[in-house]
C-alpha positions, 0 to 999 in steps of 0.5 A: 934885788942882790939874789944867788940862785940855787939850781943844778940840772938843765931844767933850771936853766930857762930861770937862770937865764931869765934872771941874769937877763932881767933889769931888776935883779943882780944875780950875784952867786950861783949855788949848785951841786958839786961836779959828779962823773957822768955820761958813759965814759963817767967823766966828771962833769959840771952841772948845767947850772955851774956851766952857764953861771961860769960862762956869764962870769957869775961867782959859783959855790959848790958846798958838798952840804948846804950846812958847811960852815964855809958856804954858810960863811960865804953866803952871809958875806955876800948878803943876798936879798933873796935866793931863788931856787929851781931844782938844786937837789938838797935840803937847806938847813935853818942856817942858810934859810935865815940869811937872806933878807926875804928867804928863799923861794922855790919854783915847784913843778906842780900846783901845791899842795898836789905833788909835794916832792922830788918828782911831781911831773911823773907822779902827775902823768902817772895818776893821769891829771889833765891839769898840772902847773908850777908854784913859787913858794917859800921854803921853810924846813918842811918839805913843799909846805911853805906859803905860795906866792903865784902859780900857772897852770899847764894842761897835759896832753895825751902824748906828753912825756915828763920831758915834754912836760917838764920842758914846758913848765921851766920855760913858763916857770921862769917867767913866774919866778921873776914875776914873783921875785919883781913883787917881793922886791917892790912889796906888791906880793904876799904869800898866801899859806897852803891849803890843809886839803889836797896834799899828794906825795911824788917820790922820785921814781927809781928803776924798780917803779918803772917796771911795766906791769902787763897785768895793768890796763893798757891806759896805765901801761901808757902812763908808766911809759911817758912818766918814765921818759926820758928817765929812768925809762920803763923797762920789761924783761924778754928771754931773761933780758932787760929791754927798755919800751917806749913809747907805746900807744893804747889801741882804742875800740875802734882800732882793734879790728884793723890792728887784728887785721894787721897782725893776721897779715903779717903771718909769714913775714916776720910773724903774728902773735905767733911770729916767723912761721907759716905753721902758726895760727893767726892770733887775733890782738883781742885774744892776747894775753898780758905781756904777749907779742904779736908782730903784724905787718905794716911795722905794728907790734902789739902787746897784750895787757891786763885790759887792751892792747898797746902797739910799740914804737921803740925799744932798747934792748939790753947793751944796744941802741934804741930802734924801731920795734918792728926791726927788734922784732924782725931780729929777735924771730918771736915765737908763737906765745912769746912774751915780755914779763 
């Protein structure tokens, strides 16, 4: 088939590469979001999809909005059979949906109807799902509600971040997308309506959503940190300044004694929950209040939560690079009873 691929970020690249390498489909153009400032220098940059398309000599369309008359006219001239979509980043109007003979099909990173919306992988991690997956469905005007052509499943590992899981789904999903287009082309595949039950919504995570609530239990703090990695990054405040946290590791019941011993051993060489001074009394990790920090030996930095304790691995203080949590704690010289807030 003649296809026009729509996508923008790096997560769309495996699918674009798979289609460019397919012998059954011809990528005649790519639709991507307009160039925008990126990085610390805020220099205007092409999207990853545009960069790959131009490297492969494919026409690139960058409408400000998909309803722009010039874009719709060009798409009509190209006359694609189908338009596959992966993370394009804009809603498609009916005028665009009606142009390709087989419509637009979207690779979505959840098992629909679960987690419809912009952040399905992050929301699955926040919810503690054991299994997620990807779906290819026919795009309709309603949000992620169209009939589904095919799915795949992917287990969620105990240490998976959103970035880890999304990378695996993007790779596996690229093959699912190609297989669906093959089936559409030869008429062997029909989409099935999504069930009415099991619908959940996955709105985008913004900065306010990923502030750590230390009164939550340890497992929920861990889920939030993993769901927010690599972006936007879970955060808290210390001495009035923002600090990003991650990854963390909840301490199991069997580990509590060992961690408490390490915290006690750390007294005087960087601190305990009363870091940095021999006059402070040792603090058992089971006694840590929500957000309270205990610095122990062997690089262990424990933080109390509303249920259990987490160990910190890395932090990123405001205006500084990411560093090991114990290096940060040594430099901060944490006083007795200090907390993240």
